[in-house]
N, C-alpha and C positions, 0 to 999 in steps of 0.2 A: 462858732457857737462853742460854748463850754461846759462843764460838768453842772454851772451853777443850775442847769435848766432841769438835770434829772430827779425824778419823783422815786426816791429810794423806797417807798410803800410799797410800789407796783411790781407784779411779779415779770420779770423779761417775756417778752415774745418768743416763741420759738417756730421750727419750722423752717420751710422753704427748703432750695434747690441745695444740694451738697455742694460745698465750697471745699476743692479737690486742690491741692497746693502740692505743685510737683518738685520733690528734692529742695525744699527750701536751705537756704544756706545760714542764714541766723535765725534765733531764737527771736531777736525782737522783731523783726517783719512778721515769724507767723505770731507773735501775740500782738501788734498792730494788727494785722489780718483780721484777728478774731476780735477786738475792739471795732473794726469798721463792722462786721457782720452783727454784733450785737446792737447797735447803733438804729440798724433796720431789721432788727426781727429775725434774722438768722441763726442756726444754731449748729448743723449740722459738719462739721469741719472733718474732712480726710487729710492726713498728711500723707504724700509719699517720700518714701526713704528721707528724713531729712540730716543734714549732711552732719550735724550736731546731736544725732539721738533725739529722743524723747523717753522721758519728760525734760525740758528744757525751762531752767529756772530762769533765764531771760525773757522766755516767752510771756512768762506769769508777770515779771515787774511791768512790763511794757501792755498788757492786755486791759489794765483799768476794770471797770467793770463787766469784764465779759470772762469771770471765772469758768461761769457756766459753759461756755462754751469751750474751753482748753479739757473741763475735766471730761466730757464726753467726745473730746477727738477721737477720731478711730487713725491709727497709722498701719500703711500698707507697705510691704516691701515694693512692689512697682506697681504700674498704673493701671495693666489688665487685673490684676486683684481690687484696685480700688472702682473699677467702672461696673466689675462682672455684674451686679446684682441692678443695673439701672436700664431705664429704658430709653434713655436719651443723652447726649452728652454735647457739650457744646465747648470749645475750646477759646479763649480769648490770646489775640495776636496782635501785633503793632505790623507785623511785616506778609507782603504777598507771598504765597507758598506755594504758589503753580499748581495747586491742587482743585480740581473742579467742585468745590464747595459754595452754598450760600452765604454772603458774607452780609453779617448783619450789625446793624448799632446798638445798644444796650436795648435801648427803648422799646425795637422791634424784637429781641431778644428775649427779651422778659416776657413780654404780651405772649409768644407761644409757651415758652416757661409755665407759666401761670397757666394757660389754657391745659398744658399737659398734664400738670399734677391738678387741677380741679376735676381730670378724667381719669386721675388714678394712677397718674406716671411718675416714677420717680426718677429724676432729673439731676445731673452734676453738670455744675461748670469747672472747667480745668485752669488753672492759673500756675506760669512756667515758674523757673528760675528766676533771681534775681538778674542775673549778667545776662543770661544766654534765653529766655523764654522757653517755652516747648520747641521738640523738634520736630520734624517732619511726620515721622512715624508717630509721634503722639497727638499731633493736630491729626492726623489719619483715622485714628479713633473716632473721632467727633463727627458729629450728624452738620454742624456747620458751623462758622467762626463768628466770633464776637470782635470786632474790632471799638475804639474811640476815634471821633471825629479832633484830633490835635493838632499843633502846629507842626509839620512834618521836620521844623529845623528842631525842635525838640519834641520829638517823639517820645521818647521813654517815660514810664509811668512805673514807680515803685510798686511793690506788692499789695498793700493795704490800699494805696489810691486805686488801684483796678477793682478789686473787693470794693470799696465804697463804693464804685459807679454804677457797678452792678446791684448793690442794696439798694443802692437809692431808689433805682426806677424796681426794682422786686417792692421793695416795702410800698411805692405810691399805688402800684398795680394788685398787690396781694389782697391789701388792705384797703381798696376802695369797691367799687363794682365787681363783682365775679360774672366771667363770661356764663357762655350758657353751658350746658352740661353737652360731652362730648356723645355723639350717635353711638350707642351700644354695640360692640362688634368683639372679637376675639380679644385677650388681654394684650398690651403690646409685648414685644419680644424683649428680653431681658437679653444684655448686653454679651451674657455667659454662652447664651441658644446662637447669637449673631454673628459670635468669632468662631465657634464649633460650626456653624455651618460654612463659613470663610473659610476655612481650615480644610474641611469635608472635598468644596469644591475646588479649593486651586489644587489642592492634590491630584483629585481627577481629570481637572482641565491638562494638569502639566502630565499624567499619564496617556493622554490622547495627542499632548503634543501641542497644545495649544502655547503655549510661552515660544516665540522660535529664537530667542537667543537668550543664554545666561544674565547678560548684563540690561538687558530689557525686561524680566521679568519683573524684579521688583516696583520700577513705576507701573507697569500694565497690571500689576494686583492690589497696586491703589487708587488705581482708576476703576478697577471691577469696583471694589469695595465701597468708592463713593458713590458710583451709579446706583448699588442696592442701597447703601444709608439713605439715599434721597427719599425713598419709598415707607421710611417710616413704620418700618413692619410690624405686625403682628405674630403671636405665637402661631395662628392660623399660615402665613403668609409665608412665614419660614420652613414650616412642614411642607407646604404645598410647594414652594421652589426646589426644594429636595426632594420632593418627590418626582416633581418633572425634570430634574437635571436626572435624577436616576435612572426614569426611564428613556429617557434618551440614549445615555453610559449602555444598557441593557440591550436594545435593539427593538426592533418591532417582537410584539408578543403574539403568539397564537391565538386564534379565536378560543379556541379550547382552555386556554391557562388564564383568560383574564381575568375571571374573578378570584382568582387565588389570593391572597395577602401580599401587600407589595414587602421589600427585604431593605434590607440599609436604611434601618429606621425611617421611613417614608411612611 
């Protein structure tokens, strides 16, 4: 399909999950990814530490009718700041990472994304570097992994191809029948609050001697985070877990003091 089918009298569709490009190396690839987004009504591009800086002339040249995507692209110095305001994050990767995360194909993942966004959540999808993809710590920030059924002998997709596959599934579902509203509950926790909770919990566990040896600590922390991320925590979930962990740290409360306010932000 070529540009001959484009109706220039129509305004482009906008919205969708945030498409987060982690340390992209070439402006051309950013532009082609933007074009893939525009093909399927995605408009929220986030760029983490682009190698050749931003703005990038080569990105504009290859973006075709996606200028509106590039004009509003947001640039972040690191991945954590790029996902801090999101409620859910998915990571695209072609390799098994040894992490206890759900592995979804694009169809299943985007079905979840549409449901989450229809319930008011902000969602991001991570795409890694052209040569090396995402590293293990970056994947560890995600709720689940998206992978694609490809020939194992030729499994590598370029950046725009990966964005295109996700965008195709998004367009089919987002602009078809919408899912049921999610039942009312506490708002989903933002990634910033979750990461803050992780840091507090890990510090407390370290003080209690939970980590048996320094060399095992990073893997244990990732496993612990994976367990908690599978809960899809709400704001109230984070407060409750922090309060419960804080109560265990303090030990038994005398009956006379049980009505006093909690400390440590619980």
